[in-house]
C-alpha positions in Angstrom: 1.6 -19.6 -20.5 2.1 -18.1 -23.9 5.4 -19.1 -25.4 7.8 -16.3 -25.5 5.4 -14.3 -23.5 6.7 -11.3 -21.2 7.0 -13.4 -18.0 8.9 -16.2 -19.9 11.4 -13.5 -21.3 11.7 -12.0 -17.7 12.6 -15.4 -16.2 15.5 -15.5 -18.3 17.3 -13.2 -15.9 15.4 -13.8 -13.1 18.4 -14.8 -11.0 19.7 -11.5 -11.1 16.3 -10.0 -9.9 16.4 -12.1 -7.2 19.8 -10.9 -5.8 18.4 -7.2 -6.2 15.3 -8.1 -4.2 17.2 -9.8 -1.4 19.8 -6.9 -1.4 16.9 -4.6 -1.1 15.6 -6.7 1.6 18.7 -6.2 3.7 18.6 -2.9 3.3 15.2 -1.4 4.0 14.3 2.3 4.5 11.4 4.1 5.9 9.0 6.4 4.1 11.0 9.4 2.5 14.5 8.1 3.6 14.8 5.8 0.7 17.9 7.4 -0.3 20.2 4.0 -0.6 16.6 2.4 -2.3 16.5 4.9 -5.0 20.1 5.3 -5.8 19.8 1.2 -6.4 17.0 1.9 -8.9 18.8 4.7 -10.6 22.0 2.4 -10.8 19.9 -0.4 -12.1 18.3 1.8 -14.9 21.4 3.6 -16.1 23.3 0.1 -16.2 20.1 -0.8 -19.2 20.4 2.7 -20.7 16.9 3.7 -19.3 16.4 7.6 -19.0 15.3 8.3 -15.3 14.3 11.3 -13.0 15.0 11.1 -9.6 14.1 13.5 -6.5 10.3 13.3 -7.2 8.2 13.5 -4.5 11.3 13.6 -2.4 13.0 10.3 -2.9 10.9 9.2 -5.8 12.1 8.1 -9.0 10.5 7.7 -12.6 11.9 6.0 -15.4 11.0 6.9 -19.3 11.0 4.2 -21.7 10.0 5.1 -25.4 8.2 2.3 -27.7 9.4 1.6 -31.3 7.4 4.3 -32.4 5.1 7.1 -31.2 2.2 7.5 -33.7 -0.4 6.8 -31.2 0.7 9.4 -28.3 -0.3 6.8 -25.8 1.1 6.9 -22.4 0.9 4.6 -19.7 2.1 4.5 -15.9 3.2 1.6 -13.8 3.8 2.0 -10.2 5.6 0.3 -7.5 6.2 1.6 -3.8 10.0 1.5 -2.3 9.7 2.0 1.5 9.7 -0.7 4.5 8.0 -0.8 7.4 9.3 0.4 11.7 9.1 -3.5 12.3 11.7 -6.2 13.8 12.4 -8.9 11.4 11.9 -12.4 12.6 12.3 -14.4 9.5 15.6 -15.7 10.0 16.4 -15.6 6.3 20.0 -15.3 5.3 19.0 -11.9 3.5 17.0 -10.7 6.8 17.1 -6.8 7.5 20.6 -5.4 8.6 18.9 -2.7 10.6 16.9 -3.2 14.1 13.2 -2.1 13.9 13.1 -1.7 10.2 12.0 -4.5 7.7 10.3 -5.1 4.3 7.3 -6.3 5.9 4.8 -5.7 3.3 6.9 -6.8 0.2 7.6 -3.3 -1.5 11.2 -4.8 -2.2 9.7 -7.3 -4.1 7.4 -4.5 -6.3 10.5 -2.5 -6.7 12.2 -5.4 -8.1 9.4 -6.7 -10.3 9.1 -3.1 -11.8 12.7 -3.1 -12.2 12.4 -6.2 -14.0 9.7 -4.9 -16.3 11.9 -1.9 -17.2 14.8 -3.9 -18.4 12.3 -6.3 -20.5 10.6 -3.2 -22.2 13.9 -1.4 -22.8 15.2 -4.6 -24.6 12.3 -5.3 -26.5 10.2 -1.9 -27.0 7.3 -3.7 -28.6 4.9 -0.8 -28.3 4.0 2.3 -29.7 4.0 5.1 -27.2 5.7 5.9 -23.7 5.9 4.0 -20.7 6.5 5.4 -17.5 7.8 3.5 -14.6 7.0 5.0 -11.1 9.0 4.1 -8.2 7.2 5.9 -5.6 8.2 6.6 -1.8 6.3 6.8 1.1 3.3 4.3 1.0 3.1 3.2 4.4 1.3 6.3 5.9 3.2 9.0 4.2 1.0 9.6 1.2 4.1 9.2 -1.1 1.9 8.8 -4.1 0.4 12.6 -3.5 4.0 13.7 -2.8 4.8 12.7 -6.0 1.8 14.2 -7.6 2.1 17.7 -5.9 5.6 17.6 -7.4 4.4 17.5 -10.9 4.4 13.8 -11.5 1.7 13.9 -14.2 2.7 17.2 -15.5 6.0 15.9 -16.4 5.1 12.4 -17.2 1.5 12.8 -18.5 0.5 9.0 -18.3 -3.2 8.6 -19.2 -3.5 5.7 -17.3 -1.9 4.0 -14.2 -1.5 0.4 -12.9 -0.2 -1.2 -10.0 0.2 -4.8 -8.6 0.6 -5.9 -4.9 1.5 -9.2 -3.6 -1.3 -11.1 -1.8 -0.1 -14.3 0.5 -4.2 -14.9 0.5 -3.8 -16.1 -3.1 -1.7 -19.0 -4.2 1.3 -18.2 -5.9 0.7 -17.8 -9.9 -2.7 -16.3 -9.5 -3.5 -12.9 -10.2 -6.8 -11.1 -8.5 -8.6 -8.1 -9.3 -11.5 -6.0 -7.6 -14.0 -4.3 -9.7 -14.5 -0.6 -7.9 -13.6 -0.5 -4.5 -10.5 -2.6 -4.1 -8.7 -1.2 -0.7 -10.4 1.0 2.1 -10.2 4.6 3.1 -7.8 4.8 6.0 -8.4 7.3 8.9 -6.1 7.8 11.8 -7.9 8.4 15.2 -6.5 10.1 18.3 -8.4 10.4 21.4 -7.3 12.2 24.3 -9.0 12.0 27.6 -8.1 14.6 30.5 -9.3 13.6 34.0 -7.5 14.5 37.4 -4.7 12.4 38.9 -4.3 11.1 42.4 -3.7 8.4 44.7 -4.8 5.0 43.9 -6.0 4.5 47.5 -8.2 7.5 46.9 -10.1 7.1 43.6 -13.1 9.4 45.2 -11.0 12.4 45.0 -9.6 11.8 41.4 -11.0 11.6 38.0 -9.6 8.1 36.4 -9.0 8.9 32.7 -7.9 4.9 32.7 -11.6 4.3 33.4 -12.8 6.6 30.9 -10.7 5.0 28.2 -12.4 1.5 29.2 -15.5 2.6 28.4 -14.8 4.3 25.4 -12.9 1.5 24.2 -16.0 -0.7 24.6 -18.8 1.9 23.6 -16.7 2.7 20.0 -17.2 -1.1 18.9 -21.1 -0.2 19.0 -20.7 2.4 16.1 -20.4 0.2 13.1 -22.6 -2.6 14.6 -25.5 0.1 15.4 -24.9 2.9 13.1 -23.6 1.5 9.8 -26.0 -0.7 7.3 -25.3 -4.5 7.9 -24.8 -4.3 3.8 -22.1 -1.6 3.7 -18.5 -2.6 5.4 -16.6 -0.5 7.9 -14.0 -1.0 10.6 -13.1 1.3 13.7 -10.0 -0.4 15.7 -8.3 1.3 18.5 -4.8 -0.2 18.5 -2.7 1.6 21.1 -3.5 3.1 24.4 -0.9 5.3 26.6 -1.6 6.1 30.2 0.1 6.8 33.6 3.7 4.8 34.2 4.0 0.9 34.8 6.3 1.7 37.4 3.8 3.8 39.4 1.3 1.1 40.4 -0.9 3.6 42.8 -0.7 6.8 40.7 -4.0 7.7 38.8 -2.8 9.6 35.9 -4.6 12.7 34.9 -4.4 11.9 31.0 -4.8 9.1 28.5 -4.6 8.5 24.8 -5.9 6.1 22.5 -4.9 5.6 18.9 -6.5 3.8 16.2 -8.1 3.8 12.5 -11.3 3.5 10.7 -11.6 1.8 7.6 -14.3 2.6 5.2 -15.6 2.4 1.4 -18.0 5.1 1.2 -17.7 8.7 1.8 -21.4 9.0 3.7 -20.1 6.0 6.2 -17.0 7.9 6.8 -18.9 10.9 7.8 -21.2 9.0 10.1 -18.2 7.2 11.9 -16.5 10.6 12.6 -19.8 12.2 13.9 -20.8 9.3 16.1 -17.2 8.7 17.3 -17.0 12.6 18.5 -20.3 12.1 20.1 -19.8 8.9 22.2 -16.2 10.2 23.2 -17.4 13.5 24.8 -20.3 12.3 26.4 -18.8 9.5 27.9 -16.2 11.7 29.1 -18.6 13.7 30.4 -20.5 11.0 32.2 -17.6 10.4 34.4 -16.3 14.0 35.0 -13.9 14.2 32.6 -13.2 15.7 29.4 -12.1 14.3 26.1 -11.6 15.2 22.3 -11.0 13.1 19.0 -8.4 14.1 16.4 -9.7 12.7 13.4 -7.1 12.4 10.3 -8.4 11.3 6.7 -5.2 9.7 5.7 -5.7 7.9 2.3 -9.2 7.7 0.2 -10.4 4.4 -0.8 -8.7 2.9 -3.9 -11.3 2.7 -6.2 -10.3 0.9 -9.7 -11.9 1.9 -13.0 -14.1 -0.2 -15.0 -12.7 -0.2 -18.3 -8.9 -0.5 -17.1 -10.3 -3.3 -14.6 -11.4 -5.3 -17.3 -8.4 -4.7 -19.5 -6.1 -5.7 -16.5 -8.1 -9.0 -16.0 -7.7 -9.7 -19.8 -3.9 -9.2 -19.8 -3.7 -11.4 -16.7 -5.5 -14.0 -18.7 -3.6 -14.0 -21.4 -0.4 -14.6 -19.2 -1.7 -17.2 -16.8 -5.1 -18.4 -18.2 -8.5 -17.5 -16.9 -8.4 -20.3 -14.1 -5.4 -18.5 -12.7 -7.2 -15.2 -12.6 -9.8 -13.9 -10.1 -11.5 -11.2 -11.8 -13.9 -10.4 -8.4 -11.6 -10.6 -5.5 -12.9 -9.7 -2.3 -12.3 -5.9 -1.3 -9.6 -5.4 1.5 -10.3 -3.4 4.6 -6.2 -2.7 4.1 -5.6 1.0 2.7 -3.0 1.9 -0.5 -2.0 5.2 -1.2 -2.2 4.3 -5.0 -5.7 5.8 -4.3 -4.2 9.2 -5.1 -3.0 8.0 -8.3 -6.4 6.7 -9.2 -8.1 9.9 -8.2 -5.9 11.6 -10.7 -5.8 8.9 -13.5 -7.9 5.9 -14.2 -6.4 2.7 -14.1 -6.7 -0.7 -11.8 -4.8 -2.0 -8.8 -4.4 -6.0 -8.8 -3.1 -8.2 -6.5 -0.4 -11.0 -7.1 -0.9 -14.6 -5.4 2.5 -15.3 -3.8 0.9 -17.8 -1.0 2.2 -17.9 2.8 -1.0 -16.7 4.6 -1.5 -20.4 5.7 1.4 -20.2 7.4 0.4 -17.1 9.5 3.0 -14.8 7.2 0.6 -12.1 6.0 1.4 -8.7 5.1 3.0 -6.7 8.0 4.1 -9.7 9.9 7.3 -10.1 11.4 8.0 -13.5 9.6 6.6 -12.0 6.5 9.0 -12.6 3.1 8.5 -11.8 -0.5 8.4 -14.9 -2.4 11.0 -14.7 -5.0 9.2 -17.4 -7.4 6.6 -14.5 -8.4 9.0 -12.0 -9.5 9.0 -13.0 -13.3 5.2 -13.4 -13.2 4.9 -9.7 -11.8 7.3 -8.2 -13.8 6.0 -9.8 -16.9 2.6 -9.0 -16.0 3.6 -5.0 -15.4 5.4 -5.1 -18.8 2.2 -6.6 -20.6 0.1 -4.1 -19.2 2.4 -1.5 -20.9 2.7 -3.5 -24.0 -1.3 -4.3 -24.4 -2.2 -0.7 -23.7 -0.3 0.9 -26.3 -0.2 -1.6 -29.2 2.1 -1.6 -32.2 -0.6 -1.1 -35.2 -0.3 -3.4 -38.1 2.4 -2.3 -40.7 4.3 -0.4 -38.2 7.9 -1.4 -37.6 
């Protein structure tokens, strides 16, 4: 790591950042409810004399940090997400969530803290030519908070020319940075299948039309969509993750209705179209074969997160400057997880990288009730984000 690098500079005050991170972890807030979190962000920025604007995309915050000069007119955006998950925490940490049913199970507390660390460093040094916009985004976990900020004039008021984001990644060892050229994260679609049968007595099933039986056949058949309709060299996932039907206390009652909820993950629009089409066909025909009816509500929630070539190469170069080529994975495998940073990448060129933090080997991956952000990587993540701003808006020789 280069002497005097942004990482080393942030490390000087990393203890205070760890306190911020753990405070955020103790007080998680769900999408578009990040009022306390946004206040904490604004208070931190104000304490360091940083211009900031709140209420963008409902609960989003944007910090504005000018460099030493603005001859280039360059503008770079750095983004972190702020929201938590509806999940009961089981870490047992001293800073465990104070709220039942809510926890920072994806590390957004760490992301917010790292961007605050980058903000403090950039404000103190201003070693760039242009303006950095630091985007603290609400509602990443299924609420499309990035789109809400864009719709609320994000890039009109803060005209970033390029955008970068960093997400912690337990599958990578701490100290490593990974980036994926092209598609990095999948599109996320929500599916809801509603089956209508005819209720009756469990002892007289011939009089009823059993939606639970229909649901069972649909669950099995849906797994054939990817294996028999998607090219083996393409990638897709169909998962039915929840089923609701009847009453567990009514052991002899055949219900009239059943509902299945799940997700589809793809990288290519053509594959997405194929899966939706086949899903509708299968569900309708299977239900009809049993004398029932069924429909599919197919919601395209997030597009795929697709990194831009030039910005991906640049982000990899910056990472290598900080941690060396041996600690940078330039062709990290894509993930079937989804990210609403995708909306920002549709609007502006940029790149989404992943910061190793370890933990996956202990079964503590993202969205686990035992997950916790690794405080040891805060300085690296903050320094990397700051370096992206500095390197993308360099001060020309002779400029003071």
